[in-house]
N, C-alpha and C positions, 0 to 999 in steps of 0.2 A: 397210724391214725393221726389226722391233722384237724385242728380246730378251724372253724370258718374264717377267723381272722388270719390264721397262718396261710390258709389257701389263697386268700385275697392278696396278702403281702408277697407271696411267692409267685403270683401271676399264673396260677394253675387254672386252666379251663378244660372242660371236657365236652365230648360229643358222643351221642348214641350211635352205635354202629349202624342201626337201622336208618339213620339220617345221612350217612356217608355214601359217597358214590361207590357203587358195586359193579362187578363185571362177572360174566359167566366164566367159570374156571376152565371150561373146555375150549375157550377161544384164546388166540394169541395175536399180538400186534405184529404186523409185517410192513416193511417198507418196499415200495416198488422200485426196482433198479433195471437199467439196461445192461444186458450181458456185454462184457468188455469187447468180445469179438465182433459185436454188431455196431460199434462206434468208430467213427473216423473224425479226424481233425483236419480242416483245411487251414493251413497256416501260410504266412508270407515266406516264400523260399529265399527271398533276398530283401534287403532294406529298400524302402520306397514309399510312395504315397498312394492311398486308395483312391482311384479315379471313379470307380463304379461298383455299386453293390446291387445285385440283381434279385435278392430274396431277403426274407426276414424270418425270425423265429416262428415256428409253427407251420411253415410252408413245406409242402412235399416237393422233393427234387428227384430227378432221374440221373443215373450215372452218365457223366459226360456233359451235363448241363452247365452252362457258363454261370458262375456265381459272382465273380468279381474281376475287375481290371486293376492291375497294379502298375503304376509308372515308376520305373526303377533305373537310375543310371548304372547301378551295379549289374543289372541284367544286360544292359547294352555292352558293358565291359566284357562280360562273359561271352556274349555273342561275337564280339570283335576278336577276342582271344581265340575263340574256336575257329573263326574264319581264317585268321592268320595262321594258326597251326595247321589247318587243313591245306591251305595254299602251300605252306612250307613243305608239308608231307608230299604233296603232288610234285613239287619241284625236285625234291630229293629222289623221288621215285624215277623221274625222268633222267636225272643224273646217273642213277644206278643202271638204268636200261642202256644209256649211251655208253657208259664205261664198260659194261659187259660186252658190248659190240666191239669197242676199241681193244679190249683185252683179247677177245677171240681173234682179232686180226693181228695181234702182237704189237700194237702201237703204244700200249701203256704197261706199266709194271703191275704185278699182282697186288703189291702193297697199296697202290692207289685204288684198285677195285675194292679191296677190303675196307679201306677208309670210307669210300663212297657208300658201300653197303651198310656200314655201321651208322653213318649219318642218316641214311634213309630209314633204318630201323628206329633210331632215336626220334626222328621227326614223326613217324607213324605212331609211336608210343605216346608222344606228347599230344598229338591230335586226338588219339583215343581218350586220353585223360581229360582234354577240354570237352569232348563230346559227353563224357560221363558227368562232368560238372554241370553241363547244361541239362542233362537228363534228370539229375538229382534235384535241380532247381525247378524242374517242370517247365523249362524253356525250350521251345522248338528251335532246332537248328535252321539256319537259313539267313536271309538278308537282315540287316540291322533295322531297328526302328519298331514303333508300335508298342502298345502296352502289353504287359504280361497277363495272359488269360488264365484264370484259376477256375477249375471245373470240379463238379461233384464226383468223388471217387466211388460212391455207391448210390443205389436207390434208397431213399429214406426220408426222414423228417428233420428239419433244422431245429435243434434244441437250443442253440446259443449263438449269439452274434457278438464277437469280441472287439470289433472296431467300428468306427463311424466314417462316413464319406468325407474325404479330404484329409483324413488323419495320416500322419507320417508314422510308419511302423518299422521296427527292426526285424531282422530275419527270425523266423520261428514264432512271430506274434500270431496268436489265435485270431482267425477271421470268422470261421464258422465251425460249429460242432454238429455233426450229422449222425443220426442213429436210425437203425431199423428197429421198429417198435413191436416186432413179433418174431419169436416169443419174448417174454419178459421174465425177470427174476423177482421172487419175493424173498427178502432176507428177514429172518425171524429170530429174535432172542428168546430162546426157550429155557425155562427152569431146568435144572439138572435132572430132577426126577421125571420130568416130562420127556426130555431129550433121550434119556436112557431107554425109553420104551419105543422110540421111533426107528424106522428102517427106511432106507432108500426105496423109492417106488410107491410109498404110501400116497394116497390121494389127498390133495389140499383144496379146500373150497373157500372162496371169499364169501363172507356172510351177506345174505340178502341180495346177492347178485349172481347172474349166470356165468360165473368165472371159476374155472377149476384148473388144476395142474397136478404135479406130483413132486415129491421130494427128490432132489438130485444130489444133495450133499449134506452131511451132518458133521459139524466141526468137532474137534477134540480139545481145543483150548477153552478154558473157563474164564469169563470176565471176572476179575477180582472184585470189582465194586458190586455188581448185581448178581454174581454167581449164576450166570446164564451161559448158554452155549449157542453159538450162531449156527442156524440151519438154513438151507436154501432150497427153494422150490422153483420149478420152471412152469410158467403159465403159457399154454398154447390156446386153449379155448377161452375166448373172451378177452384176450390181451388188448384188443383195440379199445376196450372200455376202461383201461387203466392209464394213468399218467405217471411218468418217472418222477420219483420223489414223494409220491402219494403214500399215506399211511392207511392201511386197511386192517380189518379184523378177519382172521381166518380160523377155520376148523380143520383138523387133520383126522381123517377117517382111520379108525383102528387105534386111536390114541387113548389107550386104557388108563395110563397114568394121569392124563389131564382130566378124565372123567371122574377119577377117584378123589381129586384134590378138593379142598373146601372152597367156599366162595371167596373171591378176591374182594378186598376193600382198599379204597384209596385213602391215604392218610397224609397230612403234612409231614415233611421230613423231620420236623421238630418233635414229632411224637415218638420217634425211634431212638433207642439208646443201645450201646454195646456194653455187655457186662459179662466178664469171664468167658469170652468167646461166643456168646449168644446174642441174638438180636431180640430185644425186648420192647414191649410197650407197658404202660401202667393202666390197669383196669380198676375202675371205682367199684369196689365190692359191697360197700354199705355206705349209706348217707342219711343224715337228718339235718335239721336246721343248725345244729351246733357243731357237728363234726362229720368227717368222711374218712373212710379207710381205702387205701390203695394197695393193689397187689401187682407185682411184676408178672407179665405174661409173655411166654416165648412165642414168637411168630416167625413165619418164613418169608423172607424178602423175595418177591417175584420180579419186580421191575422198579427202576427208579429213574427219574429225569427231572431236572430243575428242582423245584421246591416240594415236589410230591413223590410219594412212593406207593407201590401196590404190594400188599401183604396178604398172606393166607393164614388161617388158624384162629380167626375171631368168630364169635357167635353174634347173631343179630340182636340179642337181648343185652349185650354188654355195652358199657359206657367207658370210653377210652380217653385218657389225657392227651390233648393235642398241643397244649402249651404248658411249659413249666416242668417238662420231664427231666431237665438237667438238674433241677433242685431235688427232685425225688431220687435221681440217680445218686446224688451226694449222700442222701440219707441211707440209700441201699448199700453204698460202699462202706459207710460208717457201721452199719449193722453187720455187714459181712466181716469187717475187721474185728468187731467186738465179739463175734461168735466163732472166730478162727476160720472164716470162710465157709462155714457149714450153712 
C-alpha cells in the first residue's frame, strides 16, 4: 500500500488494460522470406569496373538475360593465359605425334618419346586448368578483348542492386540479388504452448487476404529471451501478393492451444519484472484519493521487440503499472526477504 505522495515521488503510473493495445490470441505474427534455394547472387567474378547495368530492383528477368558489363584487366589476363596454354598444348601434341612416328621408324630413343609424351600431358593439364579458371569466372574462351558479360542465372525478380555504374569492384562483389518469388516462406515465432500443439501439414492462412499455405517445419530450439519456437510455413496460393521482409498476421487451422489462450495485451517493457524465476506485472487492486494498493501478477510473455512486449494472463478490468515497476520490485524483494521468501 502506497500513499499518493509516495506514488508520485516514485514515478509510478498506471494504465487500464481495456485501453491498451490488444490482439487476438489465435493469431501469430509472421515474416515473409524467400526460400534459400530460390535465391541467386550475381557477383563480379574478377576485379574490374561496372560499364553497364541493364536492370534495377523490382524488375523481372529471364535466365540468360544480360544484366551487366564488367571491364576487367584481370579477365583479359585470364583469357591470354588460356590462349597461351591452349597453343602450348597444341604444340606439345604435335611434338608427341612427330616423335611417335620417329620412334616407330627407329630414329629416336624411347626416352625421348617418353619425355615428349610427359610434356604433352603436362601442357594439356595446364590448358585444362586455364579453361576451368575461365569457366569459374564466367568468361567465354576465345579471342581477347571486350567487356565481361554477366547474365541472369534464373528466371526471377531483382531484389537488390549492390553496385553503381562506373564503380570499381573487387572479385565477389554483389552486383544483383535475384529470387523466384513463388512459393514463399512464412517464419513464425510461436509460444511454446502453441507450438507444442502444431503439426507439419497444418493449414496456415494470412488474415484478411486470400493467401494460404501449410506448415513445413517446426523448430526444436527455444529462444531464451522470448521463450518462443521458430516454425515455418510455405505459401503457394497467393504468394504473388506478398513481399519479402513483410510482416503479416496468420492463423493456423487446428491450433487448439492458441484458441485456448487468453487475450494478448501490449505493454511497455518497463512494466515487466522478473522475480524468483517468474515474469510479473503489478496490478492496482484498490485505490482512493489518499492511497493505492498494488499486487504482483504472474503473466506469460508471448513476444517482445524494442520497447514493447506482448503478454497473456491479464483481464480487461485490471489496471497495470506501466512505469515505476522497478521501485515496486524493490519493495517486493524486501517483503520476500522479511518473510523468508514465503
